[in-house]
N, CA, C and O of each residue as an XYZ file, in Angstrom:
836
protein
N     104.567     95.451    105.729
C     103.999     95.035    104.439
C     102.536     95.453    104.402
O     101.781     95.140    105.322
N     102.122     96.163    103.340
C     100.752     96.639    103.238
C      99.774     95.497    103.008
O      98.749     95.408    103.684
N     100.089     94.616    102.049
C      99.228     93.491    101.715
C     100.098     92.278    101.406
O     101.072     92.383    100.660
N      99.754     91.137    101.974
C     100.494     89.914    101.685
C     100.376     89.593    100.192
O      99.261     89.518     99.677
N     101.494     89.402     99.485
C     101.430     89.115     98.042
C     100.685     87.815     97.756
O     100.678     86.902     98.582
N     100.068     87.738     96.598
C      99.351     86.537     96.180
C     100.343     85.434     95.822
O     101.467     85.703     95.399
N      99.905     84.186     96.000
C     100.735     83.036     95.653
C     101.193     83.109     94.202
O     102.317     82.718     93.887
N     100.335     83.605     93.319
C     100.671     83.648     91.896
C     101.931     84.467     91.632
O     102.686     84.157     90.711
N     102.165     85.505     92.427
C     103.360     86.323     92.247
C     104.613     85.488     92.457
O     105.582     85.611     91.707
N     104.590     84.634     93.483
C     105.765     83.809     93.776
C     105.929     82.711     92.734
O     107.040     82.442     92.279
N     104.829     82.082     92.360
C     104.901     81.039     91.336
C     105.463     81.592     90.025
O     106.283     80.948     89.370
N     105.012     82.792     89.652
C     105.495     83.405     88.412
C     106.980     83.723     88.499
O     107.716     83.552     87.527
N     107.421     84.189     89.675
C     108.845     84.518     89.849
C     109.704     83.270     89.752
O     110.778     83.293     89.151
N     109.225     82.165     90.351
C     109.990     80.921     90.257
C     109.958     80.361     88.838
O     110.979     79.913     88.316
N     108.788     80.391     88.223
C     108.647     79.820     86.883
C     109.527     80.547     85.870
O     110.119     79.924     84.989
N     109.608     81.870     86.002
C     110.431     82.672     85.088
C     111.889     82.715     85.524
O     112.745     83.247     84.818
N     112.162     82.147     86.701
C     113.517     82.119     87.286
C     114.090     83.523     87.410
O     115.258     83.768     87.109
N     113.233     84.445     87.865
C     113.648     85.833     88.081
C     113.486     86.262     89.529
O     113.580     87.452     89.830
N     113.243     85.308     90.442
C     113.025     85.662     91.851
C     114.293     86.303     92.422
O     115.350     85.673     92.409
N     114.214     87.533     92.919
C     115.412     88.227     93.404
C     115.988     87.628     94.684
O     117.107     87.955     95.079
N     115.223     86.752     95.327
C     115.717     86.126     96.556
C     116.431     84.802     96.285
O     116.974     84.199     97.211
N     116.439     84.349     95.056
C     117.122     83.102     94.704
C     118.555     83.443     94.285
O     118.774     84.033     93.227
N     119.527     83.069     95.122
C     120.924     83.435     94.867
C     121.804     82.217     94.590
O     123.005     82.360     94.360
N     121.211     81.017     94.611
C     121.975     79.821     94.289
C     122.893     79.339     95.386
O     123.762     78.500     95.143
N     122.718     79.853     96.587
C     123.524     79.470     97.739
C     122.765     79.857     99.011
O     121.840     80.667     98.954
N     123.147     79.287    100.160
C     122.480     79.680    101.405
C     122.806     81.122    101.783
O     123.844     81.662    101.401
N     121.907     81.724    102.533
C     122.175     83.051    103.071
C     123.333     82.976    104.071
O     123.335     82.096    104.933
N     124.320     83.882    103.976
C     125.437     83.861    104.923
C     124.987     83.889    106.387
O     125.616     83.257    107.236
N     123.920     84.604    106.685
C     123.447     84.684    108.067
C     122.967     83.331    108.580
O     123.145     83.020    109.758
N     122.361     82.522    107.711
C     121.900     81.185    108.108
C     123.085     80.241    108.269
O     123.112     79.427    109.192
N     124.063     80.348    107.375
C     125.287     79.550    107.504
C     125.955     79.820    108.847
O     126.416     78.897    109.518
N     126.001     81.085    109.230
C     126.635     81.451    110.501
C     125.848     80.922    111.690
O     126.438     80.529    112.696
N     124.529     80.907    111.586
C     123.713     80.318    112.654
C     124.127     78.880    112.916
O     124.298     78.469    114.064
N     124.284     78.124    111.847
C     124.664     76.721    111.996
C     126.068     76.600    112.588
O     126.310     75.751    113.446
N     126.968     77.425    112.143
C     128.343     77.390    112.644
C     128.400     77.684    114.138
O     129.271     77.178    114.845
N     127.474     78.497    114.610
C     127.440     78.858    116.033
C     126.702     77.822    116.880
O     126.572     77.995    118.092
N     126.222     76.756    116.259
C     125.536     75.704    117.001
C     124.126     76.059    117.415
O     123.609     75.507    118.385
N     123.484     76.988    116.683
C     122.156     77.452    117.061
C     121.032     76.724    116.323
O     119.858     77.055    116.489
N     121.394     75.739    115.514
C     120.404     74.895    114.849
C     120.564     73.490    115.400
O     121.658     72.927    115.369
N     119.477     72.925    115.904
C     119.584     71.617    116.556
C     118.276     70.841    116.422
O     117.210     71.406    116.177
N     118.402     69.524    116.592
C     117.223     68.669    116.602
C     116.525     68.587    115.258
O     117.147     68.716    114.204
N     115.215     68.370    115.321
C     114.380     68.285    114.117
C     114.133     69.703    113.598
O     113.723     70.585    114.353
N     114.387     69.913    112.305
C     114.401     71.263    111.745
C     113.339     71.416    110.651
O     113.147     70.525    109.823
N     112.656     72.562    110.668
C     111.744     72.947    109.592
C     112.303     74.185    108.915
O     112.603     75.180    109.575
N     112.442     74.123    107.601
C     112.847     75.278    106.798
C     111.574     75.839    106.169
O     111.119     75.360    105.130
N     111.008     76.856    106.810
C     109.714     77.405    106.397
C     109.911     78.438    105.296
O     110.674     79.391    105.454
N     109.211     78.239    104.174
C     109.415     79.116    103.026
C     110.762     78.828    102.405
O     111.561     79.739    102.188
N     111.021     77.549    102.113
C     112.360     77.100    101.718
C     112.772     77.534    100.334
O     113.952     77.453     99.994
N     111.818     78.002     99.506
C     112.174     78.424     98.158
C     112.795     77.292     97.363
O     112.243     76.194     97.303
N     113.933     77.554     96.756
C     114.590     76.550     95.917
C     115.480     75.608     96.717
O     116.231     74.826     96.133
N     115.408     75.670     98.034
C     115.954     74.608     98.867
C     117.380     74.733     99.349
O     117.936     73.752     99.844
N     117.997     75.891     99.228
C     119.411     76.011     99.590
C     119.691     75.674    101.052
O     120.666     74.985    101.353
N     118.850     76.152    101.953
C     119.102     75.890    103.380
C     118.771     74.445    103.747
O     119.467     73.831    104.555
N     117.720     73.913    103.157
C     117.377     72.512    103.410
C     118.504     71.597    102.939
O     118.877     70.654    103.638
N     119.038     71.875    101.764
C     120.144     71.055    101.250
C     121.395     71.199    102.112
O     122.070     70.211    102.399
N     121.700     72.418    102.522
C     122.858     72.646    103.397
C     122.760     71.805    104.659
O     123.706     71.109    105.027
N     121.610     71.873    105.320
C     121.446     71.178    106.593
C     121.363     69.664    106.408
O     121.834     68.906    107.256
N     120.768     69.227    105.307
C     120.733     67.796    105.019
C     122.146     67.255    104.866
O     122.481     66.205    105.414
N     122.967     67.972    104.122
C     124.368     67.561    103.937
C     125.098     67.449    105.272
O     125.965     66.593    105.447
N     124.739     68.320    106.206
C     125.421     68.344    107.506
C     124.836     67.342    108.494
O     125.288     67.261    109.636
N     123.831     66.576    108.059
C     123.305     65.502    108.889
C     122.076     65.831    109.704
O     121.677     65.030    110.550
N     121.459     66.982    109.482
C     120.262     67.347    110.233
C     119.030     66.625    109.674
O     118.971     66.284    108.493
N     118.061     66.404    110.547
C     116.742     65.897    110.157
C     115.904     67.123    109.807
O     115.364     67.781    110.696
N     115.795     67.430    108.521
C     115.205     68.705    108.101
C     114.196     68.493    106.983
O     114.389     67.665    106.093
N     113.120     69.258    107.050
C     112.107     69.298    106.002
C     111.980     70.729    105.509
O     111.847     71.657    106.307
N     112.020     70.908    104.190
C     111.792     72.215    103.601
C     110.376     72.310    103.061
O     109.932     71.426    102.329
N     109.658     73.377    103.415
C     108.295     73.558    102.917
C     108.158     74.914    102.237
O     108.839     75.878    102.587
N     107.266     74.962    101.261
C     106.941     76.226    100.612
C     105.515     76.135    100.091
O     105.045     75.060     99.718
N     104.834     77.270    100.069
C     103.461     77.338     99.582
C     103.409     77.275     98.056
O     102.365     76.983     97.473
N     104.554     77.554     97.412
C     104.614     77.595     95.957
C     105.013     76.247     95.384
O     106.125     75.786     95.640
N     104.140     75.593     94.612
C     104.515     74.338     93.964
C     105.721     74.495     93.038
O     106.529     73.575     92.909
N     105.844     75.657     92.395
C     106.981     75.901     91.520
C     108.287     75.898     92.316
O     109.297     75.367     91.855
N     108.265     76.489     93.505
C     109.465     76.511     94.346
C     109.872     75.103     94.740
O     111.050     74.752     94.671
N     108.906     74.295     95.153
C     109.214     72.930     95.585
C     109.714     72.089     94.424
O     110.617     71.271     94.599
N     109.147     72.274     93.256
C     109.613     71.536     92.078
C     111.074     71.868     91.780
O     111.870     70.984     91.465
N     111.416     73.154     91.884
C     112.797     73.544     91.636
C     113.726     73.074     92.746
O     114.872     72.711     92.483
N     113.241     73.077     93.986
C     114.057     72.593     95.103
C     114.393     71.117     94.908
O     115.534     70.700     95.110
N     113.403     70.341     94.518
C     113.645     68.912     94.280
C     114.596     68.704     93.103
O     115.448     67.816     93.135
N     114.447     69.511     92.086
C     115.343     69.431     90.930
C     116.778     69.767     91.344
O     117.722     69.081     90.952
N     116.931     70.829     92.140
C     118.260     71.226     92.603
C     118.905     70.137     93.446
O     120.088     69.837     93.283
N     118.126     69.544     94.349
C     118.658     68.501     95.219
C     119.090     67.283     94.413
O     120.132     66.688     94.690
N     118.291     66.912     93.416
C     118.638     65.765     92.576
C     119.918     66.019     91.794
O     120.768     65.137     91.677
N     120.050     67.227     91.262
C     121.238     67.565     90.480
C     122.495     67.563     91.336
O     123.585     67.257     90.852
N     122.338     67.909     92.624
C     123.505     67.988     93.507
C     123.715     66.707     94.318
O     124.649     66.612     95.115
N     122.849     65.737     94.108
C     122.994     64.478     94.816
C     122.718     64.568     96.306
O     123.337     63.860     97.100
N     121.792     65.436     96.686
C     121.433     65.609     98.097
C     120.058     65.002     98.333
O     119.096     65.356     97.652
N     119.960     64.098     99.284
C     118.690     63.418     99.581
C     117.848     64.273    100.528
O     117.542     63.868    101.650
N     117.482     65.468    100.051
C     116.732     66.424    100.868
C     115.232     66.199    100.713
O     114.769     65.737     99.670
N     114.476     66.533    101.764
C     113.026     66.338    101.760
C     112.323     67.688    101.640
O     112.676     68.657    102.311
N     111.321     67.722    100.767
C     110.551     68.938    100.534
C     109.068     68.603    100.441
O     108.691     67.486    100.087
N     108.225     69.599    100.768
C     106.780     69.420    100.658
C     106.122     70.760    100.400
O     106.567     71.790    100.908
N     105.051     70.742     99.603
C     104.216     71.929     99.444
C     103.338     72.039    100.686
O     102.603     71.106    101.012
N     103.409     73.158    101.370
C     102.638     73.336    102.608
C     102.449     74.817    102.884
O     103.241     75.657    102.457
N     101.388     75.112    103.605
C     101.055     76.480    104.005
C     101.647     76.741    105.387
O     101.224     76.131    106.369
N     102.610     77.631    105.466
C     103.292     77.907    106.734
C     102.390     78.587    107.753
O     102.743     78.670    108.930
N     101.239     79.073    107.324
C     100.304     79.685    108.274
C      99.352     78.653    108.880
O      98.498     78.992    109.699
N      99.508     77.371    108.463
C      98.609     76.318    108.967
C      99.402     75.052    109.284
O      99.079     73.967    108.801
N     100.421     75.203    110.085
C     101.266     74.077    110.453
C     100.627     73.249    111.560
O      99.885     73.771    112.393
N     100.924     71.951    111.558
C     100.423     71.040    112.583
C     101.382     70.973    113.765
O     102.550     71.346    113.656
N     100.874     70.495    114.886
C     101.704     70.326    116.075
C     102.655     69.144    115.933
O     103.705     69.105    116.575
N     102.290     68.186    115.097
C     103.145     67.019    114.865
C     103.822     67.138    113.506
O     103.194     67.589    112.548
N     105.113     66.737    113.399
C     105.895     66.017    114.404
C     106.496     66.891    115.494
O     107.034     66.359    116.465
N     106.425     68.182    115.373
C     107.023     69.063    116.368
C     108.485     69.306    116.046
O     109.258     68.360    115.893
N     108.864     70.565    115.943
C     110.223     70.917    115.531
C     110.989     71.582    116.663
O     110.443     72.369    117.437
N     112.271     71.240    116.736
C     113.158     71.867    117.714
C     113.673     73.208    117.208
O     113.933     74.123    117.990
N     113.817     73.313    115.894
C     114.314     74.540    115.264
C     113.503     74.813    114.010
O     113.290     73.919    113.191
N     113.056     76.045    113.864
C     112.401     76.480    112.626
C     113.193     77.652    112.070
O     113.494     78.614    112.777
N     113.523     77.550    110.795
C     114.250     78.614    110.102
C     113.297     79.333    109.162
O     112.568     78.707    108.392
N     113.317     80.642    109.238
C     112.518     81.484    108.347
C     113.471     82.469    107.689
O     113.917     83.429    108.317
N     113.778     82.226    106.426
C     114.625     83.151    105.672
C     113.754     83.883    104.668
O     113.414     83.345    103.615
N     113.397     85.119    105.004
C     112.645     86.005    104.104
C     111.201     85.580    103.878
O     110.643     85.809    102.805
N     110.593     84.958    104.895
C     109.160     84.668    104.812
C     108.369     85.623    105.707
O     107.370     86.195    105.272
N     108.801     85.795    106.926
C     108.101     86.650    107.893
C     107.754     88.013    107.298
O     106.649     88.518    107.493
N     108.694     88.598    106.579
C     108.488     89.983    106.138
C     107.480     90.144    104.999
O     107.135     91.273    104.647
N     106.998     89.044    104.414
C     106.005     89.199    103.336
C     104.586     89.372    103.875
O     103.692     89.796    103.142
N     104.374     89.044    105.155
C     103.010     89.036    105.686
C     102.567     90.421    106.130
O     103.342     91.189    106.700
N     101.299     90.723    105.856
C     100.745     91.993    106.306
C     100.268     91.873    107.751
O     100.403     90.816    108.367
N      99.713     92.948    108.286
C      99.327     92.981    109.699
C      98.226     91.972    110.030
O      98.094     91.552    111.179
N      97.443     91.585    109.034
C      96.374     90.615    109.260
C      96.909     89.186    109.269
O      96.532     88.380    110.119
N      97.787     88.879    108.319
C      98.282     87.504    108.175
C      99.442     87.168    109.108
O      99.658     85.999    109.427
N     100.184     88.174    109.544
C     101.353     87.911    110.382
C     101.018     87.194    111.683
O     101.715     86.243    112.037
N      99.976     87.609    112.415
C      99.657     86.887    113.654
C      99.318     85.424    113.422
O      99.674     84.572    114.237
N      98.630     85.115    112.313
C      98.301     83.719    112.005
C      99.564     82.920    111.728
O      99.670     81.757    112.118
N     100.520     83.544    111.055
C     101.778     82.869    110.763
C     102.547     82.572    112.044
O     103.021     81.454    112.243
N     102.671     83.566    112.906
C     103.428     83.372    114.154
C     102.725     82.353    115.057
O     103.388     81.563    115.730
N     101.397     82.365    115.076
C     100.646     81.359    115.840
C     100.905     79.964    115.281
O     101.004     78.998    116.037
N     101.012     79.859    113.969
C     101.311     78.574    113.339
C     102.703     78.091    113.726
O     102.897     76.906    113.994
N     103.664     78.995    113.757
C     105.010     78.649    114.207
C     104.985     78.137    115.643
O     105.676     77.177    115.983
N     104.189     78.783    116.473
C     104.077     78.382    117.877
C     103.520     76.963    117.988
O     103.959     76.178    118.829
N     102.558     76.647    117.138
C     101.981     75.306    117.128
C     103.008     74.254    116.719
O     103.079     73.178    117.313
N     103.799     74.575    115.700
C     104.736     73.596    115.136
C     106.020     73.438    115.939
O     106.696     72.415    115.833
N     106.355     74.434    116.733
C     107.614     74.429    117.483
C     107.401     73.796    118.852
O     106.443     74.128    119.550
N     108.290     72.889    119.235
C     108.195     72.272    120.547
C     108.488     73.290    121.651
O     109.264     74.218    121.424
N     107.897     73.147    122.826
C     108.260     74.026    123.948
C     109.768     73.984    124.178
O     110.370     72.913    124.255
N     110.359     75.161    124.286
C     111.801     75.256    124.435
C     112.548     75.284    123.120
O     113.759     75.501    123.096
N     111.823     75.062    122.003
C     112.440     75.123    120.687
C     112.609     76.559    120.217
O     112.146     77.503    120.857
N     113.281     76.696    119.090
C     113.633     78.037    118.606
C     113.145     78.288    117.182
O     113.104     77.391    116.341
N     112.780     79.547    116.952
C     112.507     80.039    115.607
C     113.538     81.125    115.307
O     113.715     82.060    116.088
N     114.209     80.988    114.174
C     115.167     81.993    113.715
C     114.574     82.690    112.506
O     114.227     82.040    111.520
N     114.455     84.013    112.575
C     113.830     84.792    111.506
C     114.849     85.747    110.898
O     115.395     86.609    111.586
N     115.099     85.586    109.599
C     115.923     86.526    108.840
C     114.972     87.335    107.965
O     114.355     86.801    107.043
N     114.860     88.632    108.263
C     113.882     89.478    107.568
C     114.516     90.796    107.168
O     115.345     91.345    107.894
N     114.123     91.296    106.015
C     114.627     92.583    105.556
C     114.234     93.696    106.522
O     113.101     93.747    107.001
N     115.181     94.579    106.800
C     114.983     95.664    107.754
C     114.465     96.921    107.070
O     114.724     97.154    105.889
N     113.735     97.719    107.825
C     113.238     98.989    107.311
C     114.357    100.024    107.152
O     114.101    101.157    106.745
N     115.592     99.636    107.471
C     116.743    100.501    107.191
C     117.241    100.320    105.768
O     118.194    100.982    105.357
N     116.607     99.429    105.010
C     117.052     99.115    103.662
C     116.587    100.113    102.618
O     115.979    101.138    102.924
N     116.899     99.772    101.365
C     116.646    100.690    100.241
C     115.491    100.264     99.355
O     115.359    100.745     98.230
N     114.649     99.362     99.856
C     113.491     98.959     99.078
C     113.717     97.748     98.216
O     113.064     97.590     97.185
N     114.649     96.871     98.627
C     114.896     95.650     97.862
C     113.668     94.743     97.849
O     113.404     94.047     96.870
N     112.924     94.765     98.954
C     111.723     93.940     99.072
C     110.913     94.397    100.261
O     111.174     95.471    100.804
N     109.934     93.613    100.683
C     109.158     93.967    101.871
C     110.082     94.118    103.080
O     110.986     93.308    103.282
N     109.853     95.140    103.867
C     110.716     95.423    105.015
C     109.888     95.520    106.286
O     108.720     95.907    106.248
N     110.495     95.168    107.407
C     109.813     95.257    108.697
C     110.685     96.005    109.697
O     111.908     96.063    109.570
N     110.028     96.567    110.678
C     110.729     97.318    111.720
C     111.024     96.434    112.931
O     110.492     95.332    113.067
N     111.871     96.942    113.787
C     112.158     96.250    115.047
C     110.883     96.063    115.856
O     110.670     95.004    116.447
N     110.030     97.092    115.887
C     108.797     97.010    116.666
C     107.873     95.908    116.158
O     107.213     95.235    116.949
N     107.825     95.724    114.840
C     106.969     94.675    114.269
C     107.433     93.302    114.746
O     106.610     92.468    115.124
N     108.730     93.062    114.732
C     109.249     91.764    115.178
C     109.012     91.565    116.663
O     108.568     90.498    117.085
N     109.301     92.574    117.449
C     109.090     92.456    118.903
C     107.617     92.221    119.228
O     107.285     91.420    120.102
N     106.750     92.917    118.526
C     105.325     92.745    118.777
C     104.831     91.370    118.377
O     103.981     90.789    119.052
N     105.361     90.846    117.280
C     104.918     89.542    116.783
C     105.282     88.415    117.735
O     104.547     87.435    117.852
N     106.415     88.552    118.418
C     106.892     87.489    119.309
C     106.788     87.891    120.778
O     107.611     87.495    121.604
N     105.756     88.689    121.092
C     105.580     89.159    122.467
C     104.902     88.133    123.355
O     105.235     88.033    124.536
N     103.964     87.371    122.823
C     103.165     86.434    123.622
C     103.476     84.996    123.241
O     103.408     84.620    122.071
N     103.820     84.196    124.250
C     104.113     82.787    124.008
C     105.540     82.524    123.586
O     105.915     81.389    123.292
N     106.336     83.583    123.557
C     107.732     83.478    123.138
C     108.626     84.300    124.063
O     108.168     85.234    124.722
N     109.887     83.942    124.101
C     110.914     84.818    124.658
C     111.843     85.195    123.520
O     112.524     84.342    122.950
N     111.867     86.485    123.191
C     112.739     86.958    122.122
C     114.137     87.127    122.716
O     114.434     88.133    123.362
N     114.983     86.133    122.488
C     116.296     86.115    123.122
C     117.310     87.005    122.412
O     118.268     87.470    123.029
N     117.108     87.242    121.137
C     118.061     88.076    120.394
C     117.361     88.705    119.196
O     116.497     88.095    118.565
N     117.753     89.927    118.903
C     117.294     90.612    117.695
C     118.475     91.432    117.193
O     118.698     92.562    117.628
N     119.217     90.846    116.280
C     120.469     91.432    115.819
C     120.320     91.996    114.418
O     119.438     91.591    113.660
N     121.195     92.938    114.084
C     121.262     93.445    112.719
C     122.240     92.577    111.928
O     123.267     92.136    112.444
N     121.896     92.350    110.680
C     122.733     91.543    109.798
C     122.450     91.987    108.374
O     121.987     93.107    108.158
N     122.723     91.123    107.396
C     122.418     91.450    106.003
C     121.707     90.285    105.333
O     121.823     89.131    105.747
N     120.976     90.622    104.296
C     120.276     89.637    103.474
C     120.774     89.810    102.049
O     120.780     90.922    101.522
N     121.192     88.713    101.423
C     121.765     88.772    100.080
C     120.699     88.473     99.027
O     119.921     87.529     99.166
N     120.677     89.279     97.988
C     119.723     89.074     96.915
C     120.290     89.488     95.577
O     121.430     89.942     95.482
N     119.481     89.327     94.539
C     119.852     89.701     93.185
C     118.962     90.862     92.746
O     117.736     90.758     92.798
N     119.558     91.940     92.325
C     118.795     93.117     91.901
C     118.021     92.801     90.628
O     118.592     92.356     89.633
N     116.707     93.037     90.674
C     115.860     92.855     89.506
C     115.646     94.170     88.782
O     115.992     95.226     89.312
N     115.076     94.131     87.571
C     114.844     95.353     86.797
C     114.020     96.399     87.557
O     114.256     97.600     87.424
N     113.059     95.936     88.350
C     112.197     96.881     89.076
C     112.899     97.513     90.273
O     112.375     98.451     90.874
N     114.069     97.013     90.619
C     114.760     97.492     91.818
C     115.986     98.343     91.511
O     116.612     98.880     92.425
N     116.328     98.468     90.248
C     117.583     99.139     89.903
C     117.629    100.586     90.382
O     118.669    101.052     90.847
N     116.514    101.298     90.273
C     116.508    102.706     90.674
C     116.666    102.845     92.178
O     117.442    103.673     92.655
N     115.920    102.022     92.932
C     115.983    102.112     94.399
C     117.354    101.700     94.930
O     117.877    102.316     95.858
N     117.936    100.645     94.332
C     119.198    100.113     94.827
C     120.401    100.852     94.240
O     121.449    100.945     94.879
N     120.249    101.374     93.030
C     121.347    102.090     92.403
C     122.388    101.189     91.784
O     123.540    101.590     91.612
N     121.987     99.949     91.440
C     122.884     98.990     90.806
C     122.164     98.353     89.618
O     120.935     98.287     89.610
N     122.905     97.886     88.619
C     122.256     97.270     87.456
C     121.609     95.938     87.794
O     122.016     95.269     88.743
N     120.617     95.557     87.033
C     119.942     94.274     87.222
C     120.960     93.140     87.123
O     121.864     93.160     86.288
N     120.789     92.163     87.988
C     121.705     91.025     88.033
C     122.800     91.160     89.062
O     123.505     90.193     89.352
N     122.953     92.357     89.624
C     123.980     92.556     90.656
C     123.563     91.881     91.958
O     122.381     91.858     92.302
N     124.526     91.338     92.671
C     124.264     90.834     94.008
C     124.378     91.988     94.996
O     125.232     92.864     94.856
N     123.516     91.971     95.979
C     123.485     93.052     96.950
C     123.229     92.478     98.337
O     122.456     91.531     98.484
N     123.863     93.039     99.341
C     123.627     92.669    100.735
C     122.890     93.820    101.403
O     123.462     94.886    101.631
N     121.613     93.596    101.716
C     120.762     94.639    102.271
C     120.602     94.469    103.790
O     120.713     93.355    104.301
N     120.342     95.570    104.510
C     120.154     95.483    105.961
C     119.015     94.537    106.317
O     117.970     94.530    105.666
N     119.229     93.749    107.348
C     118.230     92.769    107.764
C     118.277     92.583    109.266
O     119.230     92.975    109.939
N     117.209     91.967    109.774
C     117.131     91.551    111.173
C     117.352     90.039    111.253
O     116.954     89.297    110.356
N     117.983     89.601    112.322
C     118.058     88.180    112.620
C     117.546     87.998    114.050
O     118.217     88.338    115.024
N     116.340     87.451    114.135
C     115.686     87.267    115.429
C     115.800     85.817    115.884
O     115.761     84.894    115.070
N     115.939     85.628    117.188
C     115.926     84.292    117.791
C     114.878     84.272    118.888
O     115.038     84.917    119.924
N     113.805     83.525    118.656
C     112.691     83.475    119.589
C     112.545     82.051    120.138
O     112.498     81.084    119.379
N     112.474     81.941    121.470
C     112.298     80.631    122.114
C     110.824     80.440    122.441
O     110.189     81.315    123.029
N     110.296     79.303    122.059
C     108.885     78.989    122.280
C     108.668     78.607    123.745
O     109.296     77.678    124.253
N     107.787     79.322    124.404
C     107.497     79.054    125.816
C     106.472     77.939    125.971
O     106.111     77.584    127.093
């Protein structure tokens, strides 16, 4: 990512309900993580957006908090949870400035890592290290540079470099990220606006040392 996008870009996307990452359901890759038993203990959903993963995990009995820097995202997440009868918890928070308390056993990042530029990424990963308990895990689902330009993309080297110190990168697998094609993406993706698309992605599992 050349430059980390401004908060206003995300707020505008949520307010206009045109965010291409809002699909109205959890990402299949995150659902599979839970099915494999890789989510445990106290959970933080960092960059929770409209709350799909937080609601999923709340329904399944996890102690989970969803956070997002965008007030518009959190407002919609709370609205979604109320409409679906899910007692999910959300808060407006900056994921680059997380506290050590309460300390999380699992942190989920679905499409947040890849928005940060080379300057902001180290601060974000350091914040994750602060918030994650020793021996805890961070799972990162990020768009891959093998994709067609659906959104910000990162390479394998970027992920490995980000989690080189203070972490053990236990897995870095290829997977897909599901999104909705927007008007600005139709040419790159080759599909009409409104189409659902599964783009190449990375799924990283990093253990906090």
